[in-house]
A tleap script that builds the chain and sets N, CA, C and O, in Angstrom:
source leaprc.protein.ff14SB
mol = sequence {
  NMET LEU ILE LYS ARG PHE ARG ASP GLU HIE
  ASP ASN LYS HIE ALA SER CYS MET ARG VAL
  SER LYS ASP CYS PHE ASP ASP ILE LEU SER
  TYR ILE VAL ASP ASP ILE GLU LYS GLN ASP
  THR LYS PHE ARG GLU ALA ILE PRO PRO GLU
  GLN ARG LEU ALA VAL THR PRO MET TYR LEU
  SER PRO CYS HIE SER TRP LYS SER LEU ALA
  LEU LEU PHE ARG MET ASP LYS SER THR THR
  ARG GLY ILE VAL TYR GLU VAL CYS GLY ALA
  ILE TRP LYS ASN MET TYR SER LYS TYR LEU
  GLN THR PRO SER SER ALA CGLU
}
set mol.1.N position { 11.212 -49.653 -38.002 }
set mol.1.CA position { 11.676 -50.719 -38.866 }
set mol.1.C position { 12.295 -50.169 -40.147 }
set mol.1.O position { 13.205 -50.777 -40.710 }
set mol.2.N position { 11.805 -49.029 -40.604 }
set mol.2.CA position { 12.328 -48.436 -41.824 }
set mol.2.C position { 13.825 -48.155 -41.696 }
set mol.2.O position { 14.596 -48.478 -42.599 }
set mol.3.N position { 14.231 -47.562 -40.591 }
set mol.3.CA position { 15.634 -47.207 -40.403 }
set mol.3.C position { 16.485 -48.461 -40.280 }
set mol.3.O position { 17.543 -48.554 -40.904 }
set mol.4.N position { 16.040 -49.425 -39.487 }
set mol.4.CA position { 16.798 -50.665 -39.312 }
set mol.4.C position { 16.948 -51.398 -40.643 }
set mol.4.O position { 18.037 -51.867 -40.975 }
set mol.5.N position { 15.876 -51.497 -41.393 }
set mol.5.CA position { 15.930 -52.177 -42.685 }
set mol.5.C position { 16.867 -51.455 -43.646 }
set mol.5.O position { 17.651 -52.090 -44.352 }
set mol.6.N position { 16.786 -50.147 -43.672 }
set mol.6.CA position { 17.662 -49.364 -44.545 }
set mol.6.C position { 19.120 -49.603 -44.181 }
set mol.6.O position { 19.961 -49.791 -45.060 }
set mol.7.N position { 19.420 -49.596 -42.882 }
set mol.7.CA position { 20.795 -49.805 -42.427 }
set mol.7.C position { 21.291 -51.198 -42.795 }
set mol.7.O position { 22.445 -51.357 -43.195 }
set mol.8.N position { 20.443 -52.195 -42.667 }
set mol.8.CA position { 20.842 -53.575 -42.919 }
set mol.8.C position { 20.985 -53.886 -44.407 }
set mol.8.O position { 21.905 -54.601 -44.805 }
set mol.9.N position { 20.095 -53.360 -45.217 }
set mol.9.CA position { 20.058 -53.734 -46.625 }
set mol.9.C position { 20.810 -52.784 -47.554 }
set mol.9.O position { 21.150 -53.155 -48.678 }
set mol.10.N position { 21.066 -51.586 -47.102 }
set mol.10.CA position { 21.677 -50.579 -47.979 }
set mol.10.C position { 22.881 -49.939 -47.299 }
set mol.10.O position { 22.954 -48.719 -47.155 }
set mol.11.N position { 23.801 -50.762 -46.895 }
set mol.11.CA position { 24.971 -50.313 -46.147 }
set mol.11.C position { 25.730 -49.203 -46.866 }
set mol.11.O position { 26.148 -48.231 -46.235 }
set mol.12.N position { 25.909 -49.334 -48.153 }
set mol.12.CA position { 26.706 -48.361 -48.895 }
set mol.12.C position { 25.979 -47.044 -49.152 }
set mol.12.O position { 26.613 -46.058 -49.530 }
set mol.13.N position { 24.677 -47.010 -48.957 }
set mol.13.CA position { 23.925 -45.786 -49.232 }
set mol.13.C position { 23.569 -45.008 -47.973 }
set mol.13.O position { 23.003 -43.918 -48.059 }
set mol.14.N position { 23.892 -45.553 -46.812 }
set mol.14.CA position { 23.518 -44.905 -45.551 }
set mol.14.C position { 24.105 -43.503 -45.443 }
set mol.14.O position { 23.387 -42.549 -45.144 }
set mol.15.N position { 25.393 -43.377 -45.682 }
set mol.15.CA position { 26.053 -42.082 -45.535 }
set mol.15.C position { 25.536 -41.055 -46.529 }
set mol.15.O position { 25.395 -39.882 -46.186 }
set mol.16.N position { 25.254 -41.475 -47.742 }
set mol.16.CA position { 24.776 -40.511 -48.730 }
set mol.16.C position { 23.356 -40.049 -48.420 }
set mol.16.O position { 22.999 -38.909 -48.717 }
set mol.17.N position { 22.565 -40.897 -47.842 }
set mol.17.CA position { 21.185 -40.534 -47.523 }
set mol.17.C position { 21.092 -39.792 -46.194 }
set mol.17.O position { 20.434 -38.755 -46.101 }
set mol.18.N position { 21.744 -40.320 -45.178 }
set mol.18.CA position { 21.663 -39.740 -43.832 }
set mol.18.C position { 22.667 -38.618 -43.610 }
set mol.18.O position { 22.592 -37.910 -42.606 }
set mol.19.N position { 23.596 -38.451 -44.528 }
set mol.19.CA position { 24.641 -37.436 -44.454 }
set mol.19.C position { 25.673 -37.710 -43.363 }
set mol.19.O position { 26.544 -36.878 -43.109 }
set mol.20.N position { 25.582 -38.864 -42.722 }
set mol.20.CA position { 26.569 -39.296 -41.731 }
set mol.20.C position { 26.732 -40.809 -41.854 }
set mol.20.O position { 25.821 -41.504 -42.304 }
set mol.21.N position { 27.888 -41.310 -41.455 }
set mol.21.CA position { 28.116 -42.753 -41.467 }
set mol.21.C position { 27.282 -43.416 -40.376 }
set mol.21.O position { 26.748 -42.745 -39.493 }
set mol.22.N position { 27.177 -44.731 -40.449 }
set mol.22.CA position { 26.451 -45.472 -39.414 }
set mol.22.C position { 27.070 -45.237 -38.042 }
set mol.22.O position { 26.361 -45.028 -37.058 }
set mol.23.N position { 28.399 -45.272 -37.987 }
set mol.23.CA position { 29.084 -45.082 -36.707 }
set mol.23.C position { 28.827 -43.693 -36.139 }
set mol.23.O position { 28.588 -43.541 -34.941 }
set mol.24.N position { 28.875 -42.690 -36.993 }
set mol.24.CA position { 28.604 -41.321 -36.553 }
set mol.24.C position { 27.148 -41.184 -36.110 }
set mol.24.O position { 26.867 -40.548 -35.095 }
set mol.25.N position { 26.231 -41.770 -36.858 }
set mol.25.CA position { 24.814 -41.759 -36.502 }
set mol.25.C position { 24.615 -42.370 -35.113 }
set mol.25.O position { 23.921 -41.802 -34.269 }
set mol.26.N position { 25.231 -43.529 -34.888 }
set mol.26.CA position { 25.104 -44.201 -33.593 }
set mol.26.C position { 25.737 -43.390 -32.473 }
set mol.26.O position { 25.223 -43.365 -31.355 }
set mol.27.N position { 26.851 -42.727 -32.770 }
set mol.27.CA position { 27.519 -41.886 -31.773 }
set mol.27.C position { 26.634 -40.708 -31.380 }
set mol.27.O position { 26.465 -40.426 -30.194 }
set mol.28.N position { 26.076 -40.028 -32.358 }
set mol.28.CA position { 25.172 -38.905 -32.077 }
set mol.28.C position { 23.975 -39.393 -31.275 }
set mol.28.O position { 23.573 -38.752 -30.304 }
set mol.29.N position { 23.407 -40.521 -31.674 }
set mol.29.CA position { 22.251 -41.076 -30.973 }
set mol.29.C position { 22.581 -41.365 -29.518 }
set mol.29.O position { 21.755 -41.117 -28.639 }
set mol.30.N position { 23.771 -41.885 -29.248 }
set mol.30.CA position { 24.142 -42.195 -27.858 }
set mol.30.C position { 24.190 -40.941 -26.987 }
set mol.30.O position { 23.908 -41.010 -25.791 }
set mol.31.N position { 24.543 -39.802 -27.571 }
set mol.31.CA position { 24.581 -38.551 -26.819 }
set mol.31.C position { 23.175 -38.014 -26.512 }
set mol.31.O position { 22.951 -37.432 -25.450 }
set mol.32.N position { 22.250 -38.207 -27.422 }
set mol.32.CA position { 20.963 -37.499 -27.301 }
set mol.32.C position { 19.764 -38.382 -27.003 }
set mol.32.O position { 18.658 -37.869 -26.830 }
set mol.33.N position { 19.948 -39.696 -26.937 }
set mol.33.CA position { 18.805 -40.604 -26.817 }
set mol.33.C position { 17.927 -40.280 -25.614 }
set mol.33.O position { 16.704 -40.382 -25.711 }
set mol.34.N position { 18.507 -39.898 -24.496 }
set mol.34.CA position { 17.707 -39.604 -23.304 }
set mol.34.C position { 16.814 -38.381 -23.491 }
set mol.34.O position { 15.753 -38.282 -22.875 }
set mol.35.N position { 17.242 -37.457 -24.336 }
set mol.35.CA position { 16.460 -36.238 -24.555 }
set mol.35.C position { 15.386 -36.379 -25.624 }
set mol.35.O position { 14.424 -35.610 -25.638 }
set mol.36.N position { 15.535 -37.345 -26.513 }
set mol.36.CA position { 14.563 -37.453 -27.604 }
set mol.36.C position { 13.671 -38.682 -27.507 }
set mol.36.O position { 12.731 -38.823 -28.288 }
set mol.37.N position { 13.950 -39.568 -26.566 }
set mol.37.CA position { 13.128 -40.771 -26.426 }
set mol.37.C position { 11.802 -40.418 -25.767 }
set mol.37.O position { 11.766 -39.672 -24.788 }
set mol.38.N position { 10.725 -40.951 -26.299 }
set mol.38.CA position { 9.379 -40.699 -25.779 }
set mol.38.C position { 8.763 -42.012 -25.304 }
set mol.38.O position { 9.187 -43.092 -25.715 }
set mol.39.N position { 7.774 -41.907 -24.449 }
set mol.39.CA position { 7.087 -43.083 -23.906 }
set mol.39.C position { 5.878 -43.437 -24.770 }
set mol.39.O position { 5.190 -42.556 -25.284 }
set mol.40.N position { 5.632 -44.730 -24.923 }
set mol.40.CA position { 4.401 -45.192 -25.569 }
set mol.40.C position { 3.217 -44.867 -24.656 }
set mol.40.O position { 3.349 -44.829 -23.432 }
set mol.41.N position { 2.077 -44.639 -25.269 }
set mol.41.CA position { 0.845 -44.454 -24.498 }
set mol.41.C position { -0.145 -45.518 -24.926 }
set mol.41.O position { 0.118 -46.284 -25.854 }
set mol.42.N position { -1.280 -45.565 -24.251 }
set mol.42.CA position { -2.280 -46.552 -24.656 }
set mol.42.C position { -2.971 -46.153 -25.955 }
set mol.42.O position { -3.699 -46.952 -26.543 }
set mol.43.N position { -2.748 -44.932 -26.401 }
set mol.43.CA position { -3.360 -44.464 -27.643 }
set mol.43.C position { -2.479 -44.667 -28.862 }
set mol.43.O position { -2.980 -44.891 -29.963 }
set mol.44.N position { -1.135 -44.589 -28.666 }
set mol.44.CA position { -0.229 -44.758 -29.800 }
set mol.44.C position { 1.182 -45.080 -29.322 }
set mol.44.O position { 1.562 -44.791 -28.187 }
set mol.45.N position { 1.939 -45.687 -30.224 }
set mol.45.CA position { 3.337 -45.979 -29.950 }
set mol.45.C position { 4.169 -44.736 -30.243 }
set mol.45.O position { 3.881 -43.985 -31.175 }
set mol.46.N position { 5.202 -44.533 -29.438 }
set mol.46.CA position { 6.095 -43.392 -29.633 }
set mol.46.C position { 6.982 -43.631 -30.855 }
set mol.46.O position { 7.280 -44.773 -31.205 }
set mol.47.N position { 7.391 -42.559 -31.486 }
set mol.47.CA position { 8.334 -42.646 -32.603 }
set mol.47.C position { 9.703 -42.967 -32.006 }
set mol.47.O position { 10.169 -42.242 -31.127 }
set mol.48.N position { 10.360 -44.039 -32.465 }
set mol.48.CA position { 11.643 -44.442 -31.880 }
set mol.48.C position { 12.720 -43.370 -32.047 }
set mol.48.O position { 12.682 -42.602 -33.009 }
set mol.49.N position { 13.683 -43.310 -31.118 }
set mol.49.CA position { 14.750 -42.303 -31.202 }
set mol.49.C position { 15.544 -42.382 -32.503 }
set mol.49.O position { 15.958 -41.352 -33.034 }
set mol.50.N position { 15.762 -43.593 -33.025 }
set mol.50.CA position { 16.510 -43.738 -34.276 }
set mol.50.C position { 15.794 -43.038 -35.427 }
set mol.50.O position { 16.422 -42.394 -36.268 }
set mol.51.N position { 14.490 -43.175 -35.449 }
set mol.51.CA position { 13.720 -42.536 -36.511 }
set mol.51.C position { 13.666 -41.033 -36.299 }
set mol.51.O position { 13.716 -40.272 -37.265 }
set mol.52.N position { 13.565 -40.600 -35.067 }
set mol.52.CA position { 13.546 -39.171 -34.764 }
set mol.52.C position { 14.858 -38.517 -35.207 }
set mol.52.O position { 14.859 -37.429 -35.782 }
set mol.53.N position { 15.976 -39.201 -34.927 }
set mol.53.CA position { 17.269 -38.663 -35.358 }
set mol.53.C position { 17.405 -38.699 -36.876 }
set mol.53.O position { 17.961 -37.766 -37.456 }
set mol.54.N position { 16.924 -39.725 -37.523 }
set mol.54.CA position { 17.069 -39.870 -38.977 }
set mol.54.C position { 16.373 -38.745 -39.741 }
set mol.54.O position { 16.821 -38.368 -40.823 }
set mol.55.N position { 15.303 -38.215 -39.204 }
set mol.55.CA position { 14.575 -37.130 -39.870 }
set mol.55.C position { 15.466 -35.893 -40.000 }
set mol.55.O position { 15.411 -35.194 -41.012 }
set mol.56.N position { 16.275 -35.624 -38.993 }
set mol.56.CA position { 17.006 -34.354 -38.920 }
set mol.56.C position { 18.059 -34.177 -39.998 }
set mol.56.O position { 18.003 -33.172 -40.707 }
set mol.57.N position { 19.025 -35.088 -40.175 }
set mol.57.CA position { 20.009 -34.838 -41.252 }
set mol.57.C position { 19.378 -34.842 -42.638 }
set mol.57.O position { 19.869 -34.184 -43.555 }
set mol.58.N position { 18.297 -35.581 -42.781 }
set mol.58.CA position { 17.638 -35.580 -44.085 }
set mol.58.C position { 16.972 -34.229 -44.349 }
set mol.58.O position { 16.949 -33.768 -45.490 }
set mol.59.N position { 16.434 -33.596 -43.316 }
set mol.59.CA position { 15.866 -32.261 -43.503 }
set mol.59.C position { 16.970 -31.239 -43.759 }
set mol.59.O position { 16.812 -30.342 -44.588 }
set mol.60.N position { 18.076 -31.375 -43.052 }
set mol.60.CA position { 19.157 -30.405 -43.186 }
set mol.60.C position { 19.877 -30.493 -44.528 }
set mol.60.O position { 20.587 -29.562 -44.906 }
set mol.61.N position { 19.706 -31.586 -45.246 }
set mol.61.CA position { 20.253 -31.668 -46.595 }
set mol.61.C position { 19.339 -30.849 -47.514 }
set mol.61.O position { 18.168 -30.644 -47.193 }
set mol.62.N position { 19.849 -30.388 -48.626 }
set mol.62.CA position { 19.024 -29.522 -49.481 }
set mol.62.C position { 17.937 -30.248 -50.270 }
set mol.62.O position { 17.196 -29.616 -51.024 }
set mol.63.N position { 17.834 -31.547 -50.109 }
set mol.63.CA position { 16.917 -32.329 -50.950 }
set mol.63.C position { 15.496 -32.439 -50.421 }
set mol.63.O position { 14.582 -32.731 -51.192 }
set mol.64.N position { 15.282 -32.217 -49.146 }
set mol.64.CA position { 13.980 -32.521 -48.567 }
set mol.64.C position { 13.303 -31.293 -47.964 }
set mol.64.O position { 13.944 -30.420 -47.380 }
set mol.65.N position { 12.004 -31.266 -48.127 }
set mol.65.CA position { 11.168 -30.243 -47.506 }
set mol.65.C position { 10.407 -30.904 -46.362 }
set mol.65.O position { 10.478 -32.119 -46.178 }
set mol.66.N position { 9.676 -30.094 -45.592 }
set mol.66.CA position { 8.839 -30.655 -44.526 }
set mol.66.C position { 7.843 -31.647 -45.112 }
set mol.66.O position { 7.595 -32.708 -44.539 }
set mol.67.N position { 7.284 -31.294 -46.248 }
set mol.67.CA position { 6.268 -32.141 -46.865 }
set mol.67.C position { 6.850 -33.472 -47.336 }
set mol.67.O position { 6.252 -34.524 -47.112 }
set mol.68.N position { 8.012 -33.430 -47.985 }
set mol.68.CA position { 8.600 -34.679 -48.475 }
set mol.68.C position { 9.029 -35.581 -47.320 }
set mol.68.O position { 8.878 -36.800 -47.399 }
set mol.69.N position { 9.558 -34.994 -46.253 }
set mol.69.CA position { 9.924 -35.807 -45.092 }
set mol.69.C position { 8.696 -36.408 -44.417 }
set mol.69.O position { 8.717 -37.561 -43.989 }
set mol.70.N position { 7.644 -35.632 -44.326 }
set mol.70.CA position { 6.407 -36.141 -43.732 }
set mol.70.C position { 5.897 -37.344 -44.515 }
set mol.70.O position { 5.456 -38.331 -43.925 }
set mol.71.N position { 5.954 -37.265 -45.825 }
set mol.71.CA position { 5.518 -38.391 -46.656 }
set mol.71.C position { 6.459 -39.586 -46.521 }
set mol.71.O position { 6.012 -40.728 -46.415 }
set mol.72.N position { 7.751 -39.317 -46.524 }
set mol.72.CA position { 8.745 -40.379 -46.435 }
set mol.72.C position { 8.649 -41.150 -45.117 }
set mol.72.O position { 8.722 -42.378 -45.102 }
set mol.73.N position { 8.485 -40.417 -44.013 }
set mol.73.CA position { 8.451 -41.044 -42.696 }
set mol.73.C position { 7.033 -41.327 -42.199 }
set mol.73.O position { 6.838 -41.822 -41.089 }
set mol.74.N position { 6.052 -41.007 -43.037 }
set mol.74.CA position { 4.646 -41.255 -42.713 }
set mol.74.C position { 4.240 -40.559 -41.411 }
set mol.74.O position { 3.673 -41.168 -40.504 }
set mol.75.N position { 4.551 -39.260 -41.354 }
set mol.75.CA position { 4.207 -38.408 -40.220 }
set mol.75.C position { 3.545 -37.147 -40.740 }
set mol.75.O position { 3.594 -36.852 -41.934 }
set mol.76.N position { 2.932 -36.415 -39.840 }
set mol.76.CA position { 2.386 -35.116 -40.181 }
set mol.76.C position { 3.529 -34.109 -40.294 }
set mol.76.O position { 4.567 -34.274 -39.653 }
set mol.77.N position { 3.343 -33.074 -41.100 }
set mol.77.CA position { 4.389 -32.054 -41.252 }
set mol.77.C position { 4.740 -31.410 -39.918 }
set mol.77.O position { 5.915 -31.168 -39.642 }
set mol.78.N position { 3.738 -31.127 -39.085 }
set mol.78.CA position { 4.023 -30.484 -37.799 }
set mol.78.C position { 4.809 -31.412 -36.868 }
set mol.78.O position { 5.637 -30.944 -36.086 }
set mol.79.N position { 4.560 -32.711 -36.944 }
set mol.79.CA position { 5.332 -33.676 -36.152 }
set mol.79.C position { 6.778 -33.694 -36.623 }
set mol.79.O position { 7.702 -33.678 -35.810 }
set mol.80.N position { 6.968 -33.726 -37.921 }
set mol.80.CA position { 8.312 -33.716 -38.498 }
set mol.80.C position { 9.068 -32.465 -38.080 }
set mol.80.O position { 10.229 -32.541 -37.676 }
set mol.81.N position { 8.421 -31.333 -38.177 }
set mol.81.CA position { 9.038 -30.062 -37.800 }
set mol.81.C position { 9.423 -30.069 -36.323 }
set mol.81.O position { 10.531 -29.665 -35.969 }
set mol.82.N position { 8.532 -30.517 -35.477 }
set mol.82.CA position { 8.812 -30.571 -34.042 }
set mol.82.C position { 9.982 -31.484 -33.721 }
set mol.82.O position { 10.805 -31.176 -32.859 }
set mol.83.N position { 10.051 -32.611 -34.420 }
set mol.83.CA position { 11.158 -33.545 -34.200 }
set mol.83.C position { 12.488 -32.910 -34.586 }
set mol.83.O position { 13.462 -33.023 -33.842 }
set mol.84.N position { 12.544 -32.249 -35.730 }
set mol.84.CA position { 13.797 -31.619 -36.172 }
set mol.84.C position { 14.245 -30.567 -35.159 }
set mol.84.O position { 15.422 -30.532 -34.803 }
set mol.85.N position { 13.350 -29.722 -34.692 }
set mol.85.CA position { 13.715 -28.702 -33.706 }
set mol.85.C position { 14.176 -29.341 -32.405 }
set mol.85.O position { 15.146 -28.887 -31.797 }
set mol.86.N position { 13.486 -30.395 -31.974 }
set mol.86.CA position { 13.847 -31.067 -30.731 }
set mol.86.C position { 15.211 -31.754 -30.846 }
set mol.86.O position { 16.031 -31.654 -29.933 }
set mol.87.N position { 15.454 -32.439 -31.941 }
set mol.87.CA position { 16.726 -33.141 -32.130 }
set mol.87.C position { 17.882 -32.149 -32.251 }
set mol.87.O position { 18.946 -32.371 -31.673 }
set mol.88.N position { 17.690 -31.073 -32.982 }
set mol.88.CA position { 18.746 -30.051 -33.088 }
set mol.88.C position { 19.065 -29.467 -31.712 }
set mol.88.O position { 20.231 -29.256 -31.380 }
set mol.89.N position { 18.034 -29.209 -30.917 }
set mol.89.CA position { 18.251 -28.703 -29.557 }
set mol.89.C position { 18.991 -29.708 -28.698 }
set mol.89.O position { 19.871 -29.325 -27.927 }
set mol.90.N position { 18.657 -30.986 -28.812 }
set mol.90.CA position { 19.327 -32.027 -28.035 }
set mol.90.C position { 20.788 -32.179 -28.463 }
set mol.90.O position { 21.666 -32.372 -27.621 }
set mol.91.N position { 21.046 -32.093 -29.764 }
set mol.91.CA position { 22.427 -32.163 -30.247 }
set mol.91.C position { 23.233 -31.004 -29.683 }
set mol.91.O position { 24.344 -31.199 -29.192 }
set mol.92.N position { 22.687 -29.818 -29.750 }
set mol.92.CA position { 23.386 -28.651 -29.217 }
set mol.92.C position { 23.631 -28.804 -27.719 }
set mol.92.O position { 24.749 -28.597 -27.247 }
set mol.93.N position { 22.617 -29.155 -26.990 }
set mol.93.CA position { 22.706 -29.281 -25.529 }
set mol.93.C position { 23.760 -30.305 -25.105 }
set mol.93.O position { 24.525 -30.061 -24.171 }
set mol.94.N position { 23.800 -31.432 -25.779 }
set mol.94.CA position { 24.639 -32.532 -25.330 }
set mol.94.C position { 26.007 -32.621 -25.984 }
set mol.94.O position { 26.885 -33.328 -25.487 }
set mol.95.N position { 26.202 -31.913 -27.093 }
set mol.95.CA position { 27.449 -32.098 -27.826 }
set mol.95.C position { 28.278 -30.833 -28.021 }
set mol.95.O position { 29.450 -30.925 -28.385 }
set mol.96.N position { 27.702 -29.658 -27.791 }
set mol.96.CA position { 28.449 -28.438 -28.118 }
set mol.96.C position { 29.735 -28.306 -27.314 }
set mol.96.O position { 30.751 -27.870 -27.855 }
set mol.97.N position { 29.717 -28.672 -26.038 }
set mol.97.CA position { 30.909 -28.477 -25.214 }
set mol.97.C position { 32.057 -29.396 -25.633 }
set mol.97.O position { 33.223 -29.067 -25.413 }
set mol.98.N position { 31.742 -30.525 -26.225 }
set mol.98.CA position { 32.786 -31.441 -26.668 }
set mol.98.C position { 33.332 -31.083 -28.040 }
set mol.98.O position { 34.526 -31.246 -28.293 }
set mol.99.N position { 32.473 -30.597 -28.927 }
set mol.99.CA position { 32.864 -30.382 -30.310 }
set mol.99.C position { 32.986 -28.929 -30.736 }
set mol.99.O position { 33.493 -28.651 -31.823 }
set mol.100.N position { 32.541 -28.013 -29.924 }
set mol.100.CA position { 32.623 -26.589 -30.273 }
set mol.100.C position { 33.343 -25.853 -29.147 }
set mol.100.O position { 32.786 -25.629 -28.072 }
set mol.101.N position { 34.574 -25.487 -29.414 }
set mol.101.CA position { 35.369 -24.781 -28.422 }
set mol.101.C position { 35.089 -23.283 -28.519 }
set mol.101.O position { 35.167 -22.692 -29.596 }
set mol.102.N position { 34.766 -22.690 -27.397 }
set mol.102.CA position { 34.575 -21.238 -27.362 }
set mol.102.C position { 35.895 -20.578 -27.016 }
set mol.102.O position { 36.718 -21.170 -26.318 }
set mol.103.N position { 36.108 -19.365 -27.491 }
set mol.103.CA position { 37.358 -18.673 -27.203 }
set mol.103.C position { 37.520 -18.428 -25.705 }
set mol.103.O position { 36.552 -18.137 -25.003 }
set mol.104.N position { 38.751 -18.548 -25.231 }
set mol.104.CA position { 39.019 -18.333 -23.809 }
set mol.104.C position { 39.432 -16.891 -23.531 }
set mol.104.O position { 39.460 -16.465 -22.376 }
set mol.105.N position { 39.757 -16.127 -24.598 }
set mol.105.CA position { 40.125 -14.727 -24.422 }
set mol.105.C position { 39.648 -13.932 -25.620 }
set mol.105.O position { 39.199 -14.502 -26.615 }
set mol.106.N position { 39.744 -12.645 -25.525 }
set mol.106.CA position { 39.296 -11.758 -26.608 }
set mol.106.C position { 40.132 -11.931 -27.871 }
set mol.106.O position { 39.619 -11.771 -28.979 }
set mol.107.N position { 41.404 -12.253 -27.717 }
set mol.107.CA position { 42.265 -12.457 -28.878 }
set mol.107.C position { 41.857 -13.700 -29.591 }
set mol.107.O position { 42.459 -14.057 -30.604 }
savepdb mol mol.pdb
quit
């Protein structure tokens, strides 16, 4: 709900906080949602993919530490760290071939 509320009520601040526009955020999410979505269990609800993705650009900006993100998103530091590593891996896996061209020859 935090991410949805932020998007709805603070349209002009989304890009400055998330480091990407809403459209770019949604585009990235569409590429990686299958890799970062988790199932709810009878013990706890899974962290939604939107929230999992939102943690990553905020960590990659110079303003946040593991501790500040954990407090902001109400998660443990180790959970936050795991999410960032998982999301970065999913972005690389699903988007590198489209957005990062490798050289075709030595020249």
